[in-house]
C-alpha positions in Angstrom: 1.7 4.4 -11.7 -0.6 4.5 -8.7 -0.6 8.3 -8.1 -2.2 10.8 -10.5 1.0 12.9 -10.6 3.4 10.1 -11.1 5.8 10.5 -14.0 4.2 13.8 -14.9 7.5 15.1 -16.5 8.0 11.9 -18.5 4.5 11.2 -19.8 5.1 12.0 -23.4 7.8 9.3 -23.5 5.5 6.9 -21.7 2.3 7.5 -23.7 2.8 4.6 -26.0 3.6 2.1 -23.2 1.2 -0.3 -21.5 0.6 1.5 -18.2 -0.6 -0.2 -15.0 -2.9 2.3 -13.3 -5.5 2.1 -10.5 -7.9 4.2 -12.5 -8.1 6.7 -15.3 -8.8 9.8 -13.2 -6.6 12.8 -14.3 -4.9 11.0 -17.1 -5.4 12.6 -20.5 -6.9 10.5 -23.3 -3.7 10.7 -25.4 -1.8 9.0 -22.5 -4.0 6.4 -21.0 -7.1 4.4 -22.0 -8.8 1.1 -21.2 -8.0 -0.4 -24.6 -4.3 0.0 -24.0 -3.6 -0.1 -20.3 -4.2 -2.4 -17.3 -6.2 -1.5 -14.3 -4.6 -2.7 -11.0 -6.1 -3.0 -7.5 -4.9 -0.8 -4.7 -3.0 -2.5 -2.0 -5.5 -3.0 0.8 -4.7 -1.3 4.1 -6.8 -3.5 6.4 -5.8 -7.0 7.4 -7.2 -9.9 5.3 -10.0 -11.9 6.9 -8.6 -15.4 6.9 -10.8 -17.2 9.4 -14.3 -15.9 8.4 -16.3 -19.1 9.0 -19.3 -18.2 11.3 -22.4 -20.5 11.4 -24.6 -17.6 10.1 -22.4 -15.0 8.4 -25.4 -12.7 7.7 -26.6 -12.5 11.3 -23.0 -12.3 12.7 -22.6 -9.0 10.9 -24.7 -6.5 12.9 -23.9 -3.3 11.0 -25.9 -2.8 7.8 -23.6 -0.3 6.0 -20.0 0.7 6.9 -17.9 3.6 5.8 -14.8 5.1 7.5 -12.6 7.6 5.6 -11.9 11.1 4.6 -15.1 12.8 3.5 -13.4 15.9 2.1 -12.5 14.9 -1.4 -12.4 16.5 -4.9 -14.3 16.0 -8.1 -16.8 13.1 -7.9 -15.5 12.5 -4.3 -17.6 15.5 -3.2 -20.5 13.0 -2.9 -19.0 11.7 0.3 -20.1 14.8 2.2 -23.6 14.6 0.8 -23.8 10.9 1.8 -22.6 11.7 5.3 -25.6 14.1 5.7 -28.0 11.6 4.2 -26.9 8.7 6.4 -26.4 10.5 9.7 -28.4 9.2 12.6 -29.3 5.8 11.1 -28.8 3.2 13.8 -27.3 0.4 11.8 -25.2 2.6 9.6 -21.6 3.5 10.5 -20.4 6.5 8.5 -17.3 8.2 10.0 -14.9 10.9 8.8 -11.4 9.8 9.6 -7.8 9.9 8.3 -5.4 7.1 7.8 -3.7 6.1 11.0 -2.7 2.7 12.5 -5.6 3.2 15.0 -8.2 4.0 12.2 -7.0 1.0 10.1 -7.6 -1.3 13.1 -11.0 0.2 13.6 -11.8 -0.2 9.9 -10.7 -3.8 10.0 -13.0 -4.6 12.9 -15.9 -2.5 11.4 -15.8 -4.1 8.0 -15.8 -7.6 9.4 -18.9 -6.7 11.4 -20.8 -5.2 8.4 -22.9 -6.7 5.7 -22.2 -3.9 3.2 -19.2 -1.6 2.8 -19.7 1.7 1.0 -17.3 2.7 -1.7 -17.9 6.2 -3.0 -15.6 7.9 -5.4 -12.5 9.6 -3.9 -10.4 12.3 -5.5 -10.4 9.9 -8.5 -13.1 7.4 -9.4 -11.7 4.6 -7.2 -9.9 4.2 -3.8 -8.4 1.4 -1.7 -11.6 1.1 0.2 -13.1 -1.2 -2.4 -10.2 -3.7 -1.9 -10.4 -3.3 1.9 -14.0 -4.5 1.6 -13.1 -7.4 -0.7 -10.5 -8.8 1.7 -12.9 -8.3 4.6 -15.6 -10.2 2.7 -18.0 -7.2 3.2 -20.2 -6.8 0.1 -19.0 -3.6 -1.7 -21.6 -0.9 -2.4 -19.9 1.0 -5.3 -21.0 4.6 -5.9 -18.9 5.9 -8.8 -20.0 6.6 -12.3 -16.6 6.4 -13.9 -14.9 3.6 -12.0 -12.9 0.9 -13.9 -12.1 -2.4 -12.2 -9.2 -4.8 -12.2 -9.3 -8.1 -14.1 -12.8 -7.4 -15.4 -12.3 -9.6 -18.5 -11.9 -12.5 -16.0 -14.1 -11.5 -13.0 -17.7 -10.4 -12.9 -18.0 -7.9 -10.1 -21.8 -8.1 -10.1 -21.4 -11.5 -8.5 -20.1 -9.9 -5.3 -20.8 -6.2 -5.5 -23.7 -3.8 -5.8 -23.6 -0.7 -8.0 -25.4 2.6 -7.6 -25.2 5.6 -9.9 -24.4 8.8 -8.1 -27.9 10.0 -8.9 -29.5 6.9 -7.3 -27.3 7.1 -4.2 -28.3 10.7 -3.6 -32.0 10.0 -3.9 -33.3 10.2 -0.2 -33.8 6.8 1.3 -33.2 4.9 -1.9 -29.8 3.3 -1.1 -30.7 2.2 2.4 -34.1 0.9 1.3 -32.4 -1.3 -1.3 -29.9 -2.7 1.1 -32.6 -3.5 3.8 -34.6 -5.4 1.2 -31.6 -7.3 -0.2 -32.3 -11.0 0.1 -30.3 -12.9 2.7 -29.6 -15.9 0.4 -28.2 -13.6 -2.3 -26.0 -11.8 0.2 -24.6 -15.1 1.4 -23.8 -16.1 -2.2 -22.0 -12.8 -2.6 -20.1 -13.4 0.7 -19.0 -16.8 -0.5 -17.9 -15.4 -3.8 -15.8 -12.7 -2.0 -14.1 -15.5 0.0 -13.2 -17.2 -3.3 -11.9 -14.1 -5.1 -10.1 -12.2 -2.3 -6.7 -13.9 -3.0 -6.6 -12.1 -6.4 -6.1 -8.9 -4.5 -3.1 -9.9 -2.4 0.3 -8.5 -3.4 3.0 -11.0 -2.3 6.7 -11.6 -2.6 7.4 -14.0 -4.0 4.2 -14.0 -6.0 1.8 -16.9 -5.8 -0.5 -18.4 -8.4 -3.5 -16.2 -9.0 -2.5 -13.5 -6.6 -2.5 -9.8 -7.7 1.0 -9.9 -9.2 0.3 -13.0 -11.2 -3.1 -11.6 -12.3 -1.6 -8.3 -13.5 1.1 -10.0 -15.6 -1.6 -12.0 -17.2 -3.6 -8.8 -17.9 -0.5 -7.3 -19.6 -0.2 -10.5 -21.7 -3.8 -10.1 -22.8 -2.9 -6.6 -24.2 0.0 -7.8 -26.3 -2.0 -8.9 -29.4 -3.4 -5.4 -29.7 0.1 -3.9 -29.3 1.5 -6.2 -32.0 -1.4 -5.2 -34.3 -0.6 -1.5 -33.8 3.2 -2.0 -34.3 2.8 -4.1 -37.4 0.2 -1.8 -38.9 2.4 1.3 -38.3 5.3 -0.2 -40.1 3.4 -0.6 -43.4 1.1 2.4 -43.4 2.0 5.1 -46.0 -0.6 7.5 -44.6 -0.6 7.2 -40.8 -3.9 7.0 -39.0 -5.9 7.7 -42.2 -9.0 6.1 -40.5 -9.0 8.8 -37.8 -9.5 11.4 -40.5 -12.3 9.6 -42.2 -15.7 11.3 -41.9 
């Protein structure tokens, strides 16, 4: 269920299922939660960077920060317009309003591969495919979203290859760019290397391959099964259903 309106007429029947969602934006609490469901990556729209082996990866990426996408978004995504105003006119920052076309995807592919950091602000919901475009481009993600949930987080530590800013921090004049300019080169290279090592986890392939996105998602579902069995077995023997919810 990768769209907020998917299965909207059948949700009551699906509430008790393990759902595979890209985030929890617009899903009510009685339908979807992190304890029950699995967070999946978006399918990336830019080409994967398979020959990223320069002598000096830091210096070969001449753009400090890259963003290309639709700046007119809802909810938390309204931050995109504010960031556009704040980042306008900075020489080594590329911040462009665009829509998804084959031409723009090619431009994004090239731009991300030439950038040290790729900005990932919230969209209409807390996440978007841009994060996964950055990962397969080996461009260190700069995540600005207070409510984002991430795939495979019980297995992968995103702080090893991503930088996180709260929305308040990102909107503080000059703060975000100052932090990126002062970011140590050796730490960035470590993050770049880690991105190269994890990017295969975000590839959807048929037939699936070991440790790709399909394989990882089925393993995530398997991790949820003990909790499901607990709930099923408990419900069969309870005489007063959910008594603990009523406890004060």
